[in-house]
All heavy atoms as an XYZ file, in Angstrom:
782
protein
N      20.747     69.303    -13.208
C      21.573     70.221    -13.981
C      20.787     71.517    -14.160
O      19.664     71.496    -14.612
C      21.920     69.576    -15.325
C      22.763     70.436    -16.203
S      23.499     69.572    -17.601
C      22.115     69.352    -18.678
N      21.410     72.635    -13.827
C      20.722     73.911    -13.990
C      20.677     74.291    -15.469
O      21.401     73.757    -16.295
C      21.414     74.995    -13.165
O      22.659     75.308    -13.717
N      19.827     75.243    -15.782
C      19.603     75.625    -17.181
C      20.847     76.177    -17.864
O      20.996     76.059    -19.063
C      18.466     76.643    -17.271
C      17.155     76.058    -16.877
N      16.507     75.112    -17.636
C      16.380     76.247    -15.782
C      15.383     74.763    -17.044
N      15.289     75.430    -15.912
N      21.745     76.832    -17.112
C      22.912     77.434    -17.739
C      24.094     76.472    -17.845
O      25.114     76.821    -18.400
C      23.337     78.714    -17.009
C      23.696     78.457    -15.560
O      23.480     77.372    -15.032
N      24.238     79.461    -14.910
N      23.968     75.262    -17.330
C      25.045     74.289    -17.441
C      25.001     73.599    -18.791
O      23.939     73.311    -19.315
C      24.947     73.226    -16.343
C      25.421     73.679    -14.995
C      25.444     72.531    -14.008
O      24.576     71.679    -14.022
N      26.437     72.524    -13.157
N      26.166     73.353    -19.333
C      26.247     72.592    -20.566
C      27.023     71.304    -20.292
O      27.712     71.194    -19.293
C      26.893     73.412    -21.670
C      28.254     73.994    -21.336
C      28.776     74.848    -22.475
O      28.587     74.540    -23.631
N      29.446     75.928    -22.130
N      26.886     70.345    -21.173
C      27.617     69.089    -21.044
C      28.939     69.242    -21.786
O      28.959     69.617    -22.965
C      26.807     67.906    -21.619
C      27.608     66.616    -21.514
C      25.478     67.769    -20.898
N      30.038     69.000    -21.085
C      31.370     69.116    -21.676
C      32.191     67.879    -21.341
O      31.818     67.077    -20.480
C      32.113     70.384    -21.192
C      32.397     70.305    -19.686
C      31.355     71.652    -21.563
C      33.379     71.357    -19.183
N      33.327     67.757    -22.009
C      34.360     66.784    -21.680
C      35.593     67.576    -21.274
O      35.928     68.581    -21.902
C      34.692     65.905    -22.892
C      33.493     65.145    -23.389
O      32.728     64.587    -22.622
N      33.310     65.136    -24.688
N      36.271     67.126    -20.228
C      37.450     67.827    -19.716
C      38.705     67.008    -20.005
O      38.734     65.803    -19.769
C      37.343     68.067    -18.193
C      36.168     68.973    -17.865
C      38.648     68.656    -17.647
C      35.917     69.137    -16.374
N      39.731     67.704    -20.476
C      41.053     67.112    -20.673
C      42.006     67.850    -19.744
O      42.320     69.032    -19.963
C      41.479     67.259    -22.133
C      42.724     66.482    -22.478
C      42.676     65.104    -22.680
C      43.951     67.121    -22.628
C      43.808     64.383    -23.016
C      45.092     66.409    -22.969
C      45.017     65.051    -23.158
O      46.143     64.334    -23.500
N      42.434     67.187    -18.667
C      43.316     67.798    -17.668
C      44.760     67.442    -17.990
O      45.151     66.272    -17.878
C      42.951     67.297    -16.267
C      43.904     67.706    -15.142
C      43.837     69.213    -14.907
C      43.586     66.940    -13.873
N      45.535     68.437    -18.406
C      46.934     68.209    -18.749
C      47.640     69.554    -18.872
O      47.095     70.479    -19.471
C      47.042     67.445    -20.071
C      48.365     66.723    -20.199
O      49.417     67.408    -20.173
O      48.357     65.486    -20.318
N      48.842     69.639    -18.313
C      49.575     70.903    -18.383
C      50.459     71.013    -19.622
O      50.916     72.099    -19.950
C      50.420     71.109    -17.120
C      51.495     70.056    -16.951
O      51.233     68.874    -17.257
O      52.606     70.401    -16.499
N      50.691     69.900    -20.349
C      51.611     69.931    -21.488
C      51.012     69.446    -22.801
O      51.260     70.041    -23.846
C      52.851     69.072    -21.184
C      53.732     69.549    -20.034
C      54.845     68.534    -19.773
C      54.323     70.919    -20.333
N      50.264     68.365    -22.780
C      49.766     67.770    -24.017
C      48.691     68.649    -24.653
O      47.941     69.325    -23.956
C      49.176     66.386    -23.742
C      50.203     65.344    -23.314
C      49.491     64.017    -22.989
N      50.397     63.029    -22.460
C      50.630     62.845    -21.158
N      50.040     63.599    -20.251
N      51.466     61.902    -20.768
N      48.605     68.593    -25.990
C      47.539     69.353    -26.663
C      46.171     68.735    -26.385
O      46.042     67.525    -26.223
C      47.907     69.265    -28.150
C      48.798     68.076    -28.260
C      49.482     67.905    -26.936
N      45.184     69.583    -26.329
C      43.816     69.160    -26.020
C      43.177     68.509    -27.251
O      43.143     69.108    -28.320
C      43.004     70.372    -25.587
S      41.341     69.974    -25.033
N      42.646     67.289    -27.092
C      41.976     66.634    -28.228
C      40.660     67.326    -28.579
O      40.033     67.983    -27.739
C      41.709     65.212    -27.735
C      42.253     65.106    -26.365
C      42.684     66.449    -25.909
N      40.249     67.155    -29.810
C      38.983     67.708    -30.281
C      37.840     67.144    -29.428
O      37.834     65.968    -29.072
C      38.777     67.340    -31.752
C      37.565     67.971    -32.363
C      37.467     67.658    -33.839
C      36.234     68.343    -34.401
N      36.080     68.115    -35.817
N      36.886     68.003    -29.104
C      35.725     67.583    -28.316
C      35.911     67.718    -26.817
O      35.025     67.369    -26.047
N      37.079     68.222    -26.396
C      37.371     68.392    -24.971
C      37.653     69.853    -24.669
O      38.070     70.612    -25.533
C      38.596     67.557    -24.563
C      38.317     66.090    -24.434
C      38.250     65.290    -25.566
C      38.118     65.504    -23.201
C      37.995     63.933    -25.466
C      37.866     64.153    -23.086
C      37.795     63.366    -24.217
N      37.446     70.226    -23.407
C      37.824     71.545    -22.896
C      39.081     71.325    -22.065
O      39.115     70.439    -21.199
C      36.702     72.153    -22.035
C      37.149     73.461    -21.404
C      35.438     72.346    -22.860
N      40.123     72.114    -22.299
C      41.393     71.950    -21.606
C      41.365     72.590    -20.222
O      40.929     73.731    -20.055
C      42.519     72.587    -22.427
C      43.920     72.507    -21.828
C      44.376     71.060    -21.713
C      44.898     73.322    -22.668
N      41.821     71.827    -19.235
C      42.122     72.349    -17.901
C      43.606     72.093    -17.689
O      44.055     70.948    -17.760
C      41.293     71.643    -16.839
N      44.379     73.147    -17.456
C      45.829     72.985    -17.305
C      46.254     72.719    -15.867
O      47.406     72.385    -15.623
C      46.556     74.223    -17.841
C      46.508     74.326    -19.340
C      47.470     75.373    -19.826
C      47.579     75.281    -21.336
N      48.759     75.918    -21.850
N      45.332     72.896    -14.922
C      45.676     72.631    -13.523
C      44.412     72.227    -12.756
O      43.304     72.251    -13.296
C      46.359     73.857    -12.891
C      45.499     75.091    -12.956
O      44.298     75.062    -12.678
N      46.106     76.214    -13.331
N      44.613     71.867    -11.499
C      43.516     71.368    -10.672
C      42.430     72.418    -10.466
O      41.238     72.091    -10.498
C      44.061     70.898     -9.327
N      42.818     73.668    -10.274
C      41.834     74.717    -10.033
C      40.906     74.888    -11.235
O      39.692     75.042    -11.067
C      42.532     76.044     -9.697
C      43.256     76.048     -8.374
C      44.618     75.339     -8.390
O      45.182     75.134     -9.495
O      45.094     74.961     -7.311
N      41.468     74.878    -12.447
C      40.633     74.994    -13.650
C      39.698     73.801    -13.769
O      38.536     73.947    -14.134
C      41.509     75.088    -14.906
C      42.240     76.396    -15.048
C      43.129     76.441    -16.285
O      43.036     75.540    -17.151
O      43.925     77.391    -16.397
N      40.198     72.622    -13.439
C      39.387     71.407    -13.512
C      38.213     71.475    -12.537
O      37.067     71.171    -12.902
C      40.266     70.195    -13.225
S      39.424     68.618    -13.437
N      38.474     71.886    -11.314
C      37.413     71.997    -10.310
C      36.366     73.014    -10.760
O      35.165     72.766    -10.655
C      38.010     72.382     -8.933
C      38.815     71.198     -8.378
C      36.909     72.805     -7.954
C      39.667     71.543     -7.169
N      36.812     74.151    -11.280
C      35.868     75.172    -11.748
C      34.982     74.623    -12.857
O      33.759     74.808    -12.841
C      36.626     76.418    -12.239
C      35.696     77.516    -12.751
C      36.453     78.711    -13.314
N      37.434     78.369    -14.331
C      37.130     78.091    -15.600
N      35.880     78.100    -16.015
N      38.087     77.791    -16.463
N      35.576     73.922    -13.823
C      34.794     73.349    -14.922
C      33.784     72.319    -14.415
O      32.646     72.271    -14.883
C      35.723     72.717    -15.962
C      36.517     73.700    -16.819
C      37.604     72.967    -17.600
C      35.591     74.473    -17.756
N      34.183     71.511    -13.457
C      33.263     70.511    -12.896
C      32.127     71.172    -12.118
O      31.005     70.679    -12.123
C      34.011     69.531    -11.998
C      34.746     68.423    -12.738
C      35.868     67.851    -11.888
C      33.776     67.329    -13.142
N      32.418     72.274    -11.446
C      31.374     72.983    -10.694
C      30.373     73.673    -11.619
O      29.195     73.775    -11.300
C      31.994     74.017     -9.770
C      32.568     73.449     -8.517
C      33.015     74.541     -7.580
N      33.330     73.984     -6.279
C      34.300     74.432     -5.495
N      35.044     75.456     -5.881
N      34.532     73.873     -4.329
N      30.857     74.171    -12.757
C      30.029     75.002    -13.629
C      29.338     74.245    -14.755
O      28.510     74.813    -15.450
C      30.896     76.118    -14.232
C      31.418     77.090    -13.195
C      32.373     78.124    -13.765
O      32.685     78.065    -14.979
O      32.823     78.996    -12.990
N      29.685     72.971    -14.962
C      29.165     72.206    -16.089
C      28.841     70.780    -15.677
O      29.343     70.286    -14.675
C      30.208     72.148    -17.214
C      30.634     73.509    -17.682
O      29.960     74.135    -18.488
N      31.747     74.004    -17.163
N      28.043     70.126    -16.479
C      27.864     68.690    -16.357
C      28.958     68.074    -17.210
O      29.121     68.425    -18.362
C      26.482     68.270    -16.851
C      26.255     66.780    -16.756
C      24.786     66.447    -16.840
C      24.530     64.954    -16.818
N      25.308     64.181    -15.889
N      29.733     67.156    -16.625
C      30.886     66.599    -17.333
C      30.607     65.142    -17.688
O      30.336     64.324    -16.819
C      32.172     66.732    -16.492
C      33.354     66.107    -17.212
C      32.433     68.201    -16.181
N      30.668     64.870    -18.972
C      30.465     63.504    -19.443
C      31.753     62.707    -19.279
O      31.806     61.742    -18.530
C      29.995     63.500    -20.894
C      29.604     62.111    -21.369
O      29.156     61.292    -20.522
O      29.732     61.836    -22.562
N      32.817     63.121    -19.955
C      34.093     62.406    -19.910
C      35.171     63.342    -19.387
O      35.250     64.500    -19.794
C      34.498     61.910    -21.323
C      35.875     61.251    -21.300
C      33.449     60.960    -21.875
N      36.001     62.816    -18.478
C      37.162     63.559    -18.008
C      38.382     62.665    -18.185
O      38.387     61.526    -17.739
C      37.021     63.969    -16.550
C      38.202     64.768    -16.037
S      37.926     65.574    -14.442
C      37.532     64.193    -13.385
N      39.407     63.192    -18.862
C      40.668     62.482    -19.037
C      41.722     63.231    -18.232
O      41.921     64.431    -18.419
C      41.032     62.430    -20.520
O      42.206     61.675    -20.710
N      42.407     62.518    -17.337
C      43.290     63.170    -16.367
C      44.741     62.741    -16.499
O      45.045     61.550    -16.603
C      42.832     62.830    -14.942
C      41.458     63.318    -14.575
S      40.978     62.799    -12.904
C      42.145     63.705    -11.898
N      45.624     63.729    -16.417
C      47.050     63.500    -16.256
C      47.338     63.540    -14.754
O      46.537     64.064    -13.964
C      47.830     64.591    -16.996
C      49.318     64.318    -17.059
O      49.728     63.164    -16.826
O      50.077     65.254    -17.358
N      48.481     63.004    -14.345
C      48.846     63.039    -12.930
C      49.790     64.192    -12.620
O      49.547     64.978    -11.721
C      49.497     61.716    -12.493
C      49.819     61.701    -11.036
N      51.052     62.072    -10.548
C      49.055     61.398     -9.967
C      51.039     61.985     -9.232
N      49.844     61.584     -8.850
N      50.869     64.288    -13.353
C      51.883     65.307    -13.075
C      51.495     66.598    -13.787
O      51.494     66.663    -15.013
C      53.259     64.821    -13.528
C      53.661     63.526    -12.820
O      53.285     63.353    -11.650
O      54.341     62.700    -13.447
N      51.150     67.610    -12.996
C      50.571     68.834    -13.551
C      51.467     70.061    -13.379
O      50.990     71.185    -13.370
C      49.202     69.090    -12.907
C      48.172     67.989    -13.133
C      46.922     68.229    -12.301
C      47.834     67.888    -14.613
N      52.759     69.834    -13.243
C      53.686     70.955    -13.161
C      54.251     71.137    -11.769
O      53.688     70.693    -10.773
N      55.394     71.803    -11.758
C      56.106     72.061    -10.516
C      55.260     72.911     -9.573
O      54.654     73.887     -9.990
C      57.420     72.776    -10.829
C      58.238     73.050     -9.611
C      58.376     74.257     -9.000
C      59.000     72.121     -8.852
N      59.180     74.136     -7.899
C      59.579     72.817     -7.786
C      59.235     70.752     -8.960
C      60.393     72.205     -6.840
C      60.048     70.143     -8.016
C      60.618     70.870     -6.976
N      55.205     72.513     -8.319
C      54.512     73.270     -7.272
C      53.011     73.385     -7.534
O      52.368     74.358     -7.125
C      55.141     74.664     -7.118
C      54.977     75.205     -5.704
O      54.871     74.392     -4.766
O      54.937     76.440     -5.546
N      52.446     72.411     -8.256
C      51.002     72.364     -8.521
C      50.414     71.107     -7.881
O      51.126     70.122     -7.682
C      50.736     72.303    -10.037
C      51.071     73.568    -10.791
C      50.067     74.687    -10.575
O      48.910     74.406    -10.218
O      50.447     75.849    -10.786
N      49.143     71.147     -7.574
C      48.439     69.969     -7.099
C      48.546     68.890     -8.180
O      48.379     69.178     -9.359
C      46.965     70.334     -6.845
C      46.136     69.221     -6.245
S      44.369     69.671     -6.081
C      44.425     70.918     -4.822
N      48.841     67.637     -7.792
C      48.918     66.567     -8.789
C      47.572     65.848     -8.908
O      46.615     66.165     -8.195
C      50.071     65.599     -8.474
C      49.870     64.823     -7.187
O      48.767     64.401     -6.853
N      50.952     64.615     -6.456
N      47.496     64.897     -9.825
C      46.240     64.200    -10.084
C      45.706     63.438     -8.891
O      44.492     63.356     -8.698
N      46.591     62.866     -8.077
C      46.131     62.152     -6.877
C      45.521     63.128     -5.895
O      44.438     62.871     -5.338
C      47.296     61.382     -6.228
O      47.804     60.423     -7.166
C      46.835     60.662     -4.969
N      46.193     64.257     -5.668
C      45.629     65.289     -4.781
C      44.271     65.748     -5.305
O      43.321     65.910     -4.530
C      46.559     66.508     -4.701
C      47.915     66.196     -4.105
O      48.009     65.259     -3.285
O      48.888     66.887     -4.465
N      44.189     65.949     -6.612
C      42.938     66.399     -7.217
C      41.848     65.344     -7.070
O      40.701     65.677     -6.762
C      43.137     66.750     -8.689
C      41.869     67.150     -9.449
C      41.183     68.355     -8.799
C      42.193     67.421    -10.901
N      42.177     64.078     -7.271
C      41.185     63.007     -7.118
C      40.586     63.036     -5.716
O      39.362     62.955     -5.546
C      41.818     61.648     -7.410
N      41.434     63.182     -4.703
C      40.935     63.247     -3.321
C      40.077     64.489     -3.094
O      39.048     64.427     -2.409
C      42.103     63.196     -2.328
C      42.712     61.840     -2.213
N      42.129     60.814     -1.518
C      43.850     61.341     -2.748
C      42.884     59.736     -1.603
N      43.934     60.022     -2.352
N      40.459     65.614     -3.706
C      39.674     66.845     -3.566
C      38.320     66.707     -4.268
O      37.294     67.150     -3.740
C      40.466     68.032     -4.133
C      39.790     69.367     -3.965
C      39.677     69.836     -2.518
O      40.183     69.171     -1.583
O      39.051     70.890     -2.311
N      38.287     66.072     -5.437
C      37.020     65.882     -6.147
C      36.085     64.979     -5.358
O      34.873     65.225     -5.289
C      37.270     65.305     -7.544
C      38.031     66.221     -8.506
C      38.262     65.513     -9.840
C      37.319     67.548     -8.702
N      36.632     63.946     -4.733
C      35.823     63.065     -3.886
C      35.264     63.865     -2.707
O      34.083     63.773     -2.374
C      36.666     61.862     -3.407
C      35.993     61.133     -2.258
C      36.936     60.908     -4.575
N      36.122     64.673     -2.085
C      35.683     65.483     -0.937
C      34.573     66.452     -1.334
O      33.610     66.660     -0.608
C      36.882     66.257     -0.369
C      36.559     67.023      0.920
C      37.745     67.841      1.391
N      37.962     69.029      0.580
C      37.225     70.140      0.637
N      36.194     70.209      1.456
N      37.507     71.182     -0.124
N      34.687     67.034     -2.536
C      33.701     68.001     -3.015
C      32.501     67.337     -3.691
O      31.560     68.020     -4.088
C      34.363     68.964     -4.015
C      35.453     69.874     -3.459
C      36.175     70.585     -4.591
C      34.864     70.868     -2.465
N      32.557     66.022     -3.850
C      31.500     65.259     -4.519
C      31.299     65.738     -5.966
O      30.186     65.932     -6.419
C      30.191     65.323     -3.722
C      29.231     64.231     -4.123
O      29.632     63.132     -4.472
N      27.946     64.541     -4.091
N      32.413     65.925     -6.669
C      32.397     66.341     -8.071
C      32.882     65.176     -8.928
O      34.014     64.719     -8.764
C      33.313     67.547     -8.296
C      32.895     68.854     -7.650
C      33.995     69.897     -7.810
C      31.595     69.352     -8.258
N      32.024     64.702     -9.815
C      32.366     63.545    -10.627
C      31.968     63.777    -12.082
O      31.041     64.516    -12.374
C      31.629     62.291    -10.137
C      32.064     61.831     -8.767
C      31.353     62.214     -7.632
C      33.173     61.025     -8.619
C      31.756     61.792     -6.377
C      33.580     60.601     -7.366
C      32.869     60.982     -6.248
O      33.262     60.578     -5.017
N      32.662     63.096    -12.970
C      32.277     63.006    -14.369
C      31.591     61.660    -14.564
O      31.745     60.748    -13.738
C      33.517     63.092    -15.258
N      30.839     61.514    -15.648
C      30.214     60.217    -15.938
C      31.260     59.138    -16.168
O      31.097     57.998    -15.733
C      29.296     60.315    -17.157
C      28.044     61.103    -16.866
O      27.579     61.180    -15.743
N      27.499     61.718    -17.897
N      32.330     59.496    -16.875
C      33.425     58.567    -17.153
C      34.736     59.285    -16.887
O      34.873     60.463    -17.209
C      33.425     58.114    -18.613
C      32.235     57.303    -19.025
C      32.321     56.911    -20.494
O      33.370     56.388    -20.919
O      31.338     57.157    -21.208
N      35.706     58.554    -16.322
C      37.018     59.124    -16.041
C      38.082     58.230    -16.663
O      38.077     57.016    -16.447
C      37.265     59.260    -14.519
C      36.225     60.191    -13.898
C      38.689     59.765    -14.250
C      36.260     60.247    -12.390
N      38.955     58.847    -17.438
C      40.095     58.152    -18.034
C      41.368     58.751    -17.456
O      41.421     59.950    -17.173
C      40.099     58.303    -19.554
C      38.927     57.606    -20.196
C      37.728     58.275    -20.393
C      39.012     56.274    -20.567
C      36.627     57.638    -20.962
C      37.922     55.619    -21.127
C      36.743     56.307    -21.324
O      35.659     55.664    -21.875
N      42.376     57.920    -17.261
C      43.648     58.353    -16.702
C      44.714     58.174    -17.774
O      45.118     57.049    -18.061
C      43.969     57.543    -15.444
C      42.850     57.530    -14.389
C      43.200     56.576    -13.259
C      42.566     58.927    -13.867
N      45.150     59.274    -18.386
C      46.105     59.188    -19.491
C      47.540     59.489    -19.065
O      48.419     59.660    -19.897
C      45.679     60.098    -20.662
C      45.755     61.562    -20.354
N      44.633     62.307    -20.071
C      46.802     62.417    -20.306
C      44.990     63.559    -19.866
N      46.301     63.659    -19.992
N      47.806     59.507    -17.788
C      49.125     59.850    -17.288
C      50.160     58.786    -17.621
O      49.868     57.591    -17.613
C      49.063     60.027    -15.765
O      50.342     60.347    -15.266
N      51.389     59.219    -17.885
C      52.487     58.274    -18.083
C      53.085     57.826    -16.742
O      53.924     56.932    -16.710
C      53.571     58.884    -18.975
O      54.032     60.089    -18.418
N      52.638     58.411    -15.645
C      53.092     58.015    -14.314
C      52.277     56.810    -13.844
O      51.096     56.927    -13.520
C      52.914     59.177    -13.325
O      53.062     58.712    -12.002
N      52.911     55.640    -13.821
C      52.207     54.419    -13.426
C      51.696     54.514    -11.986
O      50.549     54.188    -11.706
C      53.118     53.199    -13.569
C      52.383     51.895    -13.297
S      53.405     50.408    -13.270
C      54.361     50.579    -14.728
N      52.536     54.989    -11.078
C      52.133     55.122     -9.680
C      51.014     56.151     -9.549
O      50.044     55.948     -8.819
C      53.339     55.517     -8.791
C      54.402     54.418     -8.823
C      52.898     55.814     -7.366
C      53.962     53.091     -8.256
N      51.131     57.261    -10.271
C      50.091     58.285    -10.242
C      48.758     57.745    -10.725
O      47.722     57.987    -10.111
N      48.780     57.005    -11.839
C      47.541     56.392    -12.364
C      46.932     55.445    -11.334
O      45.725     55.460    -11.102
C      47.823     55.624    -13.664
C      47.772     56.457    -14.889
C      47.687     55.630    -16.177
N      48.414     54.381    -16.173
C      49.665     54.211    -16.582
N      50.358     55.228    -17.034
N      50.224     53.030    -16.562
N      47.776     54.617    -10.727
C      47.279     53.659     -9.729
C      46.656     54.376     -8.540
O      45.595     53.968     -8.054
C      48.409     52.740     -9.256
C      48.879     51.761    -10.299
C      50.126     50.993     -9.873
O      50.823     51.375     -8.937
N      50.408     49.913    -10.587
N      47.282     55.443     -8.077
C      46.757     56.181     -6.921
C      45.431     56.874     -7.250
O      44.496     56.868     -6.433
C      47.782     57.203     -6.428
C      48.977     56.548     -5.782
O      48.925     55.405     -5.329
N      50.091     57.259     -5.741
N      45.336     57.477     -8.445
C      44.081     58.125     -8.839
C      42.980     57.077     -8.990
O      41.856     57.271     -8.514
C      44.261     58.899    -10.150
C      45.124     60.132    -10.029
S      45.161     61.150    -11.542
C      46.047     60.112    -12.689
N      43.297     55.961     -9.640
C      42.321     54.889     -9.845
C      41.798     54.383     -8.503
O      40.585     54.245     -8.306
C      42.965     53.747    -10.634
C      42.042     52.600    -10.892
C      41.140     52.627    -11.964
C      42.048     51.473    -10.080
C      40.279     51.570    -12.205
C      41.202     50.416    -10.304
C      40.310     50.461    -11.373
O      39.456     49.414    -11.608
N      42.704     54.118     -7.562
C      42.295     53.611     -6.250
C      41.387     54.607     -5.539
O      40.358     54.224     -4.975
C      43.519     53.300     -5.385
C      43.136     52.761     -4.012
C      44.315     52.239     -3.265
C      44.003     51.686     -1.904
N      42.648     51.594     -1.448
N      41.739     55.882     -5.587
C      40.910     56.897     -4.936
C      39.511     56.909     -5.524
O      38.520     56.879     -4.793
C      41.550     58.269     -5.074
S      40.549     59.610     -4.379
N      39.412     56.962     -6.846
C      38.087     56.999     -7.479
C      37.303     55.711     -7.245
O      36.110     55.751     -6.988
C      38.205     57.303     -8.969
C      38.543     58.734     -9.277
C      39.580     59.041    -10.139
C      37.820     59.774     -8.717
C      39.895     60.354    -10.435
C      38.115     61.090     -9.006
C      39.150     61.386     -9.862
N      37.958     54.569     -7.309
C      37.248     53.297     -7.109
C      36.767     53.147     -5.665
O      35.704     52.628     -5.416
C      38.138     52.110     -7.510
C      38.323     51.988     -9.013
S      36.792     51.901     -9.959
C      36.205     50.278     -9.510
N      37.572     53.610     -4.729
C      37.194     53.514     -3.311
C      36.016     54.420     -2.966
O      35.342     54.198     -1.965
C      38.378     53.886     -2.410
C      39.463     52.815     -2.372
O      39.226     51.698     -2.897
O      40.549     53.106     -1.849
N      35.775     55.459     -3.781
C      34.749     56.451     -3.444
C      33.712     56.660     -4.540
O      32.958     57.637     -4.487
C      35.409     57.799     -3.122
C      36.336     57.731     -1.955
N      37.684     57.499     -2.107
C      36.105     57.810     -0.643
C      38.254     57.465     -0.918
N      37.308     57.653     -0.007
N      33.674     55.770     -5.519
C      32.750     55.998     -6.640
C      31.304     55.986     -6.168
O      30.929     55.194     -5.301
C      32.984     54.990     -7.759
C      32.569     53.590     -7.442
C      32.838     52.684     -8.622
C      32.434     51.258     -8.259
N      32.570     50.361     -9.353
N      30.499     56.876     -6.733
C      29.075     56.895     -6.375
C      28.384     55.647     -6.919
O      28.877     55.010     -7.860
C      28.528     58.144     -7.054
C      29.650     58.812     -7.720
C      30.839     57.928     -7.659
N      27.263     55.307     -6.341
C      26.493     54.150     -6.812
C      25.977     54.433     -8.199
O      25.888     53.632     -9.040
C      25.320     53.855     -5.888
C      25.789     53.441     -4.498
O      26.870     52.868     -4.401
O      25.047     53.697     -3.538
């Protein structure tokens, strides 16, 4: 971790209010930027992120490709299929 990085928690959601102790990312691009610029302890992810936006499954695959991970990942999406797809992607590619 570089000296200018801080430890944060990310809450990825386009509609729900951000819980205390988290930094809000409303879309995939904001989430990727936060992961690149900070050390992330906990990330809580929604799947459906708005019309014509990258969804949580797309983002999970992009994070794996970029090798960007949080220490812990929670999936708070109400989309059962979306949660399953994100979970499978992260489990199939989790670092040791």
